[in-house]
VMD Tcl script that draws the C-alpha trace (Angstrom):
set ca {
  {-63.19 59.56 88.58}
  {-60.15 57.38 89.06}
  {-56.90 57.81 87.15}
  {-58.66 60.10 84.67}
  {-59.58 62.53 87.44}
  {-56.04 62.46 88.75}
  {-54.57 63.14 85.32}
  {-56.86 66.12 84.90}
  {-55.61 67.77 88.08}
  {-51.93 66.90 87.83}
  {-49.03 68.80 86.36}
  {-48.85 72.54 85.84}
  {-52.64 72.92 85.92}
  {-52.78 71.54 89.47}
  {-52.95 74.80 91.41}
  {-55.52 76.59 89.28}
  {-57.85 73.58 88.95}
  {-57.82 72.61 92.62}
  {-58.45 76.01 94.15}
  {-62.19 76.27 93.34}
  {-62.85 72.84 94.85}
  {-60.45 72.85 97.76}
  {-60.31 76.48 98.91}
  {-57.98 79.46 98.99}
  {-54.21 79.28 98.69}
  {-52.38 79.84 101.98}
  {-48.85 79.83 103.35}
  {-47.62 76.47 104.64}
  {-47.42 77.81 108.21}
  {-51.19 78.33 108.26}
  {-51.76 74.58 108.00}
  {-50.90 74.21 111.68}
  {-53.20 76.92 113.03}
  {-56.09 75.14 114.84}
  {-59.73 76.15 115.15}
  {-60.76 76.32 118.81}
  {-63.14 73.59 119.95}
  {-65.32 75.97 121.95}
  {-65.66 78.20 118.88}
  {-66.90 75.27 116.79}
  {-69.39 74.26 119.50}
  {-70.67 77.82 119.74}
  {-71.31 77.94 115.99}
  {-73.02 74.54 116.08}
  {-75.30 75.50 118.98}
  {-76.18 78.74 117.22}
  {-77.26 76.85 114.10}
  {-79.19 74.19 116.04}
  {-81.11 76.83 117.97}
  {-81.90 78.93 114.90}
  {-83.09 75.89 112.94}
  {-85.39 74.52 115.66}
  {-86.82 77.99 116.34}
  {-87.58 78.28 112.62}
  {-89.54 75.01 112.73}
  {-87.06 72.23 111.97}
  {-87.87 68.85 113.51}
  {-84.27 67.77 113.05}
  {-80.99 69.56 112.40}
  {-77.35 68.61 112.00}
  {-74.42 70.98 111.62}
  {-70.96 70.36 110.17}
  {-68.24 72.89 110.96}
  {-65.32 72.05 108.69}
  {-61.76 73.13 108.03}
  {-60.19 71.32 105.09}
  {-56.43 71.60 104.57}
  {-54.50 70.27 101.59}
  {-50.95 70.31 100.30}
  {-50.07 69.14 96.79}
  {-46.53 68.82 95.44}
  {-45.87 67.90 91.81}
  {-42.55 67.15 90.16}
  {-41.48 66.12 86.68}
  {-38.07 64.63 85.97}
  {-35.63 66.66 88.09}
  {-37.85 69.73 88.43}
  {-40.46 70.89 90.92}
  {-43.58 71.91 89.03}
  {-45.92 73.06 91.73}
  {-46.41 73.36 95.48}
  {-49.92 74.33 96.57}
  {-51.35 74.73 100.07}
  {-55.09 75.31 100.34}
  {-57.60 75.94 103.09}
  {-61.39 75.82 102.98}
  {-63.50 76.55 106.07}
  {-67.20 77.02 106.70}
  {-70.44 75.59 108.07}
  {-73.05 73.34 106.45}
  {-76.54 73.00 107.99}
  {-78.99 70.23 107.10}
  {-82.52 70.17 108.47}
  {-85.81 68.34 108.19}
  {-88.91 70.52 108.18}
  {-92.41 69.41 107.15}
  {-90.92 66.00 106.40}
  {-88.40 67.25 103.80}
  {-84.69 67.97 103.74}
  {-83.20 71.42 103.41}
  {-79.53 72.35 103.24}
  {-77.57 75.58 103.27}
  {-73.92 76.46 103.83}
  {-71.87 79.56 104.55}
  {-68.27 80.64 104.95}
  {-69.46 83.51 107.16}
  {-68.41 81.92 110.43}
  {-70.08 84.46 112.67}
  {-73.15 83.73 114.83}
  {-75.33 85.80 112.52}
  {-73.94 84.12 109.41}
  {-74.48 80.61 110.75}
  {-77.97 81.39 112.08}
  {-78.87 82.83 108.69}
  {-77.77 79.65 106.97}
  {-79.86 77.56 109.39}
  {-82.97 79.61 108.67}
  {-82.30 79.37 104.95}
  {-82.06 75.58 105.22}
  {-85.48 75.47 106.91}
  {-86.97 77.69 104.19}
  {-85.55 75.34 101.52}
  {-86.99 72.32 103.36}
  {-90.46 73.92 103.46}
  {-90.24 74.58 99.73}
  {-89.12 71.01 99.05}
  {-92.01 69.66 101.15}
  {-94.53 71.09 98.68}
  {-93.26 68.68 96.03}
  {-92.41 65.72 98.22}
  {-94.89 62.84 98.39}
  {-93.28 60.89 101.26}
  {-91.69 62.20 104.44}
  {-88.04 61.54 105.24}
  {-87.66 58.61 107.67}
  {-84.48 58.75 109.71}
  {-83.27 55.65 111.49}
  {-82.74 56.54 115.15}
  {-79.30 57.52 116.41}
  {-78.54 57.94 120.08}
  {-76.61 61.10 120.84}
  {-73.07 60.46 122.07}
  {-72.45 63.79 123.78}
  {-69.00 65.33 123.32}
  {-66.52 62.87 121.78}
  {-63.37 63.11 119.69}
  {-61.75 60.79 117.13}
  {-58.51 61.17 115.16}
  {-56.68 59.20 112.51}
  {-53.89 57.31 114.29}
  {-50.59 58.67 112.97}
  {-46.99 58.96 114.12}
  {-45.75 61.79 111.88}
  {-47.88 64.82 110.98}
  {-47.30 65.63 107.31}
  {-47.90 69.31 108.06}
  {-44.73 69.48 110.17}
  {-42.44 67.92 107.53}
  {-40.57 70.65 105.60}
  {-41.63 71.08 101.99}
  {-37.97 70.98 100.97}
  {-37.62 67.48 102.40}
  {-40.72 66.26 100.57}
  {-39.68 67.81 97.26}
  {-36.20 66.32 97.53}
  {-37.73 62.87 98.10}
  {-39.90 63.20 94.98}
  {-36.96 64.42 92.87}
  {-34.86 61.51 94.17}
  {-37.64 59.13 93.13}
  {-37.71 60.62 89.65}
  {-33.94 60.28 89.37}
  {-34.12 56.65 90.47}
  {-36.75 55.97 87.82}
  {-34.69 57.63 85.09}
  {-31.59 55.74 86.21}
  {-33.70 52.59 85.95}
  {-34.56 53.25 82.32}
  {-37.41 55.78 82.17}
  {-37.27 58.58 79.63}
  {-39.64 60.70 81.68}
  {-40.76 60.59 85.32}
  {-43.51 62.30 87.28}
  {-44.12 61.98 91.02}
  {-46.68 63.72 93.19}
  {-47.62 63.98 96.84}
  {-51.21 64.59 97.94}
  {-51.69 65.38 101.65}
  {-55.05 66.00 103.29}
  {-56.21 67.05 106.75}
  {-59.96 67.28 107.36}
  {-60.98 68.88 110.64}
  {-64.66 68.03 110.97}
  {-67.00 68.98 113.80}
  {-70.49 67.47 113.78}
  {-73.44 68.39 116.03}
  {-77.09 67.40 115.87}
  {-80.38 67.72 117.68}
  {-79.88 64.06 118.64}
  {-77.36 65.28 121.22}
  {-74.01 64.58 119.54}
  {-70.96 66.86 119.44}
  {-68.29 64.95 117.51}
  {-64.85 66.39 116.76}
  {-62.75 64.47 114.20}
  {-59.24 65.05 112.84}
  {-58.59 63.03 109.66}
  {-55.26 62.60 107.85}
  {-54.67 61.05 104.42}
  {-51.75 60.63 102.04}
  {-51.13 59.56 98.45}
  {-47.94 59.54 96.38}
  {-48.50 58.51 92.74}
  {-45.48 57.91 90.49}
  {-45.45 57.58 86.69}
  {-42.63 56.37 84.46}
  {-42.54 56.50 80.65}
  {-39.91 54.79 78.52}
  {-39.49 55.69 74.83}
  {-37.83 53.68 72.08}
  {-36.26 56.47 69.99}
  {-35.90 54.21 66.96}
  {-39.57 53.26 66.69}
  {-41.07 56.09 68.80}
  {-42.91 53.37 70.69}
  {-43.50 54.15 74.37}
  {-44.69 52.28 77.43}
  {-45.50 53.37 80.98}
  {-45.64 51.94 84.46}
  {-47.16 53.65 87.47}
  {-46.22 53.16 91.12}
  {-47.72 50.42 93.25}
  {-48.34 52.43 96.40}
  {-51.78 52.80 97.97}
  {-53.44 56.01 99.14}
  {-53.73 55.66 102.90}
  {-55.43 57.02 105.98}
  {-52.31 57.61 108.06}
  {-49.48 60.08 108.54}
  {-46.19 60.79 106.79}
  {-44.70 57.71 108.48}
  {-46.11 55.73 105.54}
  {-43.03 56.87 103.60}
  {-40.65 55.51 106.25}
  {-40.20 52.18 104.49}
  {-39.77 49.12 106.71}
  {-38.32 45.84 105.41}
  {-41.08 43.80 107.07}
  {-43.69 45.68 105.01}
  {-42.24 44.57 101.68}
  {-43.92 41.68 99.90}
  {-42.53 39.74 96.95}
  {-44.97 39.29 94.11}
  {-45.51 35.81 92.69}
  {-42.37 34.66 90.96}
  {-40.48 37.58 92.47}
  {-41.38 39.79 89.49}
  {-41.61 42.94 91.64}
  {-41.82 44.20 95.21}
  {-45.20 45.11 96.70}
  {-45.95 47.11 99.84}
  {-48.29 47.28 102.82}
  {-48.37 49.60 105.87}
  {-45.32 51.53 104.59}
  {-43.85 52.35 101.18}
  {-40.38 52.55 99.66}
  {-40.90 55.33 97.12}
  {-37.34 55.24 95.76}
  {-37.33 51.48 95.26}
  {-40.68 51.46 93.50}
  {-39.76 54.46 91.31}
  {-36.61 52.66 90.18}
  {-38.72 49.58 89.37}
  {-41.16 51.82 87.46}
  {-38.34 52.95 85.19}
  {-36.94 49.45 84.72}
  {-40.25 47.80 83.98}
  {-41.49 50.60 81.71}
  {-38.33 49.96 79.65}
  {-38.86 46.19 79.76}
  {-42.41 46.61 78.45}
  {-40.99 47.89 75.16}
  {-39.73 44.38 74.45}
  {-42.61 42.39 75.95}
  {-44.57 40.09 73.67}
  {-48.15 40.90 72.79}
  {-50.76 38.62 74.35}
  {-52.65 36.02 72.32}
  {-56.39 36.50 72.88}
  {-58.31 33.67 74.49}
  {-59.49 32.15 77.73}
  {-57.06 32.31 80.64}
  {-57.02 31.64 84.36}
  {-56.22 35.03 85.88}
  {-54.16 35.46 89.05}
  {-54.89 38.99 90.24}
  {-52.83 40.83 92.85}
  {-54.54 43.08 95.43}
  {-52.88 46.08 93.72}
  {-55.02 45.24 90.71}
  {-58.09 43.63 92.23}
  {-59.05 46.62 94.39}
  {-60.30 48.50 91.32}
  {-62.34 45.55 90.06}
  {-63.93 45.29 93.53}
  {-64.63 49.03 93.52}
  {-66.40 49.03 90.18}
  {-68.16 45.64 90.19}
  {-69.10 45.32 93.88}
  {-68.67 48.68 95.61}
  {-70.72 50.80 93.24}
  {-73.52 48.33 92.40}
  {-74.28 47.76 96.11}
  {-74.76 51.47 96.86}
  {-78.44 51.55 97.76}
  {-79.08 54.98 96.24}
  {-77.76 53.68 92.92}
  {-79.92 50.54 93.25}
  {-82.95 52.77 93.81}
  {-82.16 54.86 90.71}
  {-81.08 58.09 92.43}
  {-77.83 58.19 90.41}
  {-79.34 57.16 87.07}
  {-78.90 60.56 85.44}
  {-75.18 60.82 86.19}
  {-73.44 57.67 87.40}
  {-75.90 54.97 86.36}
  {-77.96 52.37 88.20}
  {-77.20 48.81 89.33}
  {-77.89 45.30 88.14}
  {-78.01 44.20 91.83}
  {-81.64 45.21 92.22}
  {-83.74 44.81 95.37}
  {-85.58 41.76 94.02}
  {-82.29 39.87 93.82}
  {-81.52 40.69 97.45}
  {-85.07 39.91 98.57}
  {-84.97 36.48 96.92}
  {-82.07 35.48 99.23}
  {-80.90 33.31 96.36}
  {-78.84 35.64 94.20}
  {-75.43 34.08 93.63}
  {-73.14 37.09 93.25}
  {-69.97 34.95 93.42}
  {-68.59 31.53 94.22}
  {-68.88 30.04 97.71}
  {-65.44 31.37 98.76}
  {-66.32 35.00 97.96}
  {-66.97 36.99 101.13}
  {-67.05 40.78 100.78}
  {-67.57 43.16 103.69}
  {-68.15 46.88 104.09}
  {-65.98 48.32 106.84}
  {-65.19 51.89 107.88}
  {-63.05 50.78 110.82}
  {-60.07 49.18 109.03}
  {-56.88 50.89 110.34}
  {-54.91 52.74 107.67}
  {-57.80 52.75 105.20}
  {-59.05 55.90 103.52}
  {-62.63 55.60 104.78}
  {-61.59 54.87 108.37}
  {-63.37 57.40 110.59}
  {-65.01 57.23 113.99}
  {-68.38 58.61 112.90}
  {-69.94 59.37 109.56}
  {-71.42 62.73 108.53}
  {-74.75 61.87 110.16}
  {-73.17 61.19 113.54}
  {-73.45 57.39 113.16}
  {-70.67 55.34 114.73}
  {-68.90 53.45 111.98}
  {-68.94 49.67 111.79}
  {-68.50 46.57 109.62}
  {-71.18 44.47 107.90}
  {-71.50 41.76 105.25}
  {-72.41 42.58 101.65}
  {-71.67 39.22 100.05}
  {-71.48 36.15 102.27}
  {-70.50 32.73 100.91}
  {-71.16 34.12 97.46}
  {-74.70 35.37 98.22}
  {-75.84 39.01 98.07}
  {-76.96 39.75 101.64}
  {-76.92 43.54 102.04}
  {-76.22 46.98 100.60}
  {-74.76 50.28 101.80}
  {-77.36 52.49 103.49}
  {-77.68 55.80 105.35}
  {-80.17 56.92 108.00}
  {-82.92 57.76 105.54}
  {-82.47 54.48 103.63}
  {-82.26 51.93 106.46}
  {-86.05 51.41 106.62}
  {-86.07 50.31 102.96}
  {-83.99 47.31 104.01}
  {-86.05 46.69 107.13}
  {-83.09 47.70 109.31}
  {-83.31 49.76 112.48}
  {-80.00 51.61 112.16}
  {-77.86 53.22 109.52}
  {-74.72 51.54 108.19}
  {-72.82 54.77 108.83}
  {-71.80 55.56 105.26}
  {-72.95 59.16 104.82}
  {-70.27 61.57 103.63}
  {-69.79 65.06 102.18}
  {-66.54 66.11 100.56}
  {-66.69 69.62 102.00}
  {-68.55 71.75 104.52}
  {-70.34 73.37 101.56}
  {-71.63 70.04 100.20}
  {-74.64 68.14 101.48}
  {-73.88 64.68 102.84}
  {-75.26 61.63 101.05}
  {-74.59 57.89 100.68}
  {-70.95 57.18 99.83}
  {-69.04 53.96 99.59}
  {-67.33 52.60 102.73}
  {-64.26 50.40 102.43}
  {-65.50 47.34 100.52}
  {-63.09 44.42 100.74}
  {-62.70 40.80 99.67}
  {-61.90 38.67 102.69}
  {-58.79 36.52 102.69}
  {-59.05 32.81 101.99}
  {-59.51 30.49 104.95}
  {-56.94 27.94 103.79}
  {-53.20 28.59 103.91}
  {-52.19 29.63 100.41}
  {-49.47 31.89 98.98}
  {-49.44 33.47 95.51}
  {-46.60 31.17 94.41}
  {-48.59 28.14 95.56}
  {-51.64 29.43 93.71}
  {-49.68 29.78 90.48}
  {-48.51 26.13 90.64}
  {-52.06 24.95 89.81}
  {-52.40 27.15 86.70}
  {-51.64 25.58 83.31}
  {-52.53 28.55 81.09}
  {-52.89 31.88 82.83}
  {-51.85 35.49 83.28}
  {-50.61 37.18 86.46}
  {-51.69 40.83 86.69}
  {-50.20 43.39 89.07}
  {-51.40 46.98 89.44}
  {-54.50 48.78 88.19}
  {-54.94 50.28 84.74}
  {-57.63 51.52 82.43}
  {-61.16 50.15 82.74}
  {-64.63 50.36 81.28}
  {-67.93 49.27 82.82}
  {-71.53 49.78 81.79}
  {-74.13 51.92 83.52}
  {-75.52 48.97 85.48}
  {-72.01 47.91 86.66}
  {-72.38 44.58 84.92}
  {-70.37 44.21 81.68}
  {-66.78 45.33 82.07}
  {-63.20 45.41 80.82}
  {-60.07 45.90 82.96}
  {-56.39 46.37 82.27}
  {-53.42 46.55 84.64}
  {-49.78 47.63 84.97}
  {-47.75 44.43 84.73}
  {-48.70 41.18 83.00}
  {-46.87 37.86 83.11}
  {-47.61 34.63 81.32}
  {-48.28 31.60 83.54}
  {-47.46 28.33 81.83}
  {-47.65 24.93 83.50}
  {-47.48 26.37 87.00}
  {-44.63 28.83 86.44}
  {-44.42 32.60 85.95}
  {-43.03 33.19 82.47}
  {-42.50 36.00 80.00}
  {-43.78 39.52 80.40}
  {-46.85 40.30 78.30}
  {-48.37 43.48 76.91}
  {-51.68 44.68 75.41}
  {-53.73 42.68 77.95}
  {-57.29 43.38 79.07}
  {-59.92 40.98 80.35}
  {-63.65 41.10 79.73}
  {-66.50 39.60 81.70}
  {-69.69 40.46 83.52}
  {-69.84 40.91 87.27}
  {-71.74 37.74 88.14}
  {-69.76 35.44 85.82}
  {-66.47 36.92 87.01}
  {-67.06 36.54 90.74}
  {-68.52 33.07 90.28}
  {-65.28 32.14 88.48}
  {-63.27 32.90 91.64}
  {-61.64 29.56 92.46}
  {-58.98 30.42 95.07}
  {-58.01 33.25 97.41}
  {-54.69 33.56 99.24}
  {-54.72 33.74 103.03}
  {-54.45 36.77 105.32}
  {-50.66 36.97 105.01}
  {-51.17 38.35 101.49}
  {-54.04 40.76 102.31}
  {-53.40 44.39 101.26}
  {-55.40 47.48 100.42}
  {-55.61 49.68 97.35}
  {-57.92 52.62 96.96}
  {-59.14 55.80 95.33}
  {-58.53 59.41 96.35}
  {-61.06 60.70 93.80}
  {-64.21 58.58 93.65}
  {-66.79 60.75 91.91}
  {-70.54 60.68 92.41}
  {-73.59 62.94 92.66}
  {-74.84 66.13 91.08}
  {-73.24 68.55 91.79}
  {-70.36 66.07 91.72}
  {-68.46 65.27 94.91}
  {-65.32 63.18 95.39}
  {-64.73 60.77 98.25}
  {-61.94 58.49 99.40}
  {-62.24 54.73 99.77}
  {-60.00 51.69 100.22}
  {-60.53 48.11 99.08}
  {-58.62 45.19 100.54}
  {-57.96 41.76 99.06}
  {-55.53 38.90 98.88}
  {-54.30 37.57 95.55}
  {-57.17 35.67 93.92}
  {-57.60 33.33 90.95}
  {-60.43 33.51 88.41}
  {-60.80 30.62 85.97}
  {-61.61 30.81 82.28}
  {-61.78 34.61 81.82}
  {-61.80 36.09 78.31}
  {-58.65 38.07 77.51}
  {-58.37 40.41 74.51}
  {-55.41 42.03 72.80}
  {-55.89 45.80 73.08}
  {-53.42 46.56 70.27}
  {-55.19 44.56 67.56}
  {-57.82 46.08 65.35}
  {-61.24 44.48 65.25}
  {-62.58 43.45 61.85}
}
mol new
graphics top color blue
foreach p $ca { graphics top sphere $p radius 0.5 }
foreach p [lrange $ca 0 end-1] q [lrange $ca 1 end] { graphics top cylinder $p $q radius 0.2 }
display resetview
């Protein structure tokens, strides 16, 4: 669930489609009404007591209040403004060696205690069918602690009128730039999550996230041909200050073909570029299929990392738990156990990290009360680890969880979700322009586009937003109809150069889908511009056969 999920919930259908998943509609003023800390602790203690009295050997409780505001605009019109709230309590237990889970929006002591007892009853029923007891890696209780997303401007305090006017101004800039149609949206999320467990933790977290997608479409009225370009912003784990654009956060793409952004975002500037470049695409030449050296910007590469590294190194997928819905993984345990599996070239180092400031998955503690951290997944090209939760750590011979358990709502059970998975910057000083100088026949790709990947996350195809020919070390003409095909191992072993930390930026997903019933999570992926040699490029406009 990437761009397709977003497109399904955008536009006029936004309000009606979001409400079942995100809660009831409320007035904007209600977004600022807090839930008292002592009230959340009382509910948690009530559930812990009821569960242990009913026979649970372990219990954790999540008291959640999830607030969202979504604003959608098209051209010079506001389409929708929706504020939602969802609040309740989820209780997970282990009894007779099996998990049980129950949730309620009855936030009274009786309601929460009833949910705890129901969770124990479900665990006992599950135990009759379970052949192996749950093994939880130990976690030391941290007592009462708090963690909050660092932010300077609370989106909840910014008037809706100001936000809507900014989006309309962006649409106008895009249309002035050449777009026939513009759409801009603003997604704003506040998750107030309180976690308690029989391990002795009482963790209060206040999480803020933001995303502002922009779409431009240009139409040639003579031929009825149309082309589009979407914005190059990233969804972020920070406050509304992300939209206070700062000159020092602007980055010139290779050859100066467009402006890119990190840490803050100039919505108006990028919207105007969306309109201009959507119009320019109408006259771009169609790519000649063949082998090319690809220079991939972080705004593009994040999605390739997500699909070809992030998902296949989820341990539950490796073990087959997701086979019925989201597929399995080619990166099987035997490859990891061999200590010889060459996932990529020697310069490829990919880490999992839930502590990166400004990233979507940046939290203090996961939904099992595990303090978040950073660890290697691919080191010097070798597969060295996966992503694991408390009940999976023993499979890898590890004594502690990686801290990547997550539930998208108080009513959903937590399970293994992707942390931030990022390609580390190159160790040698190298800029994108310097990288391009070594390319005789290549293509520079900026921005993410459509993609396809098989059920084992091995064979894939990726498109982008902007494509430029590289010829004899220089950025040349704009191209269209570009997609590249490879398999995960061949692609990452073809990585021949990575720009240094000055070029490192994050992209990410607001709607990463997984599980049955399906849940969505948020995740960022960082990278510097990277080069991949000899990759097969196809022309997506040409018919086969």
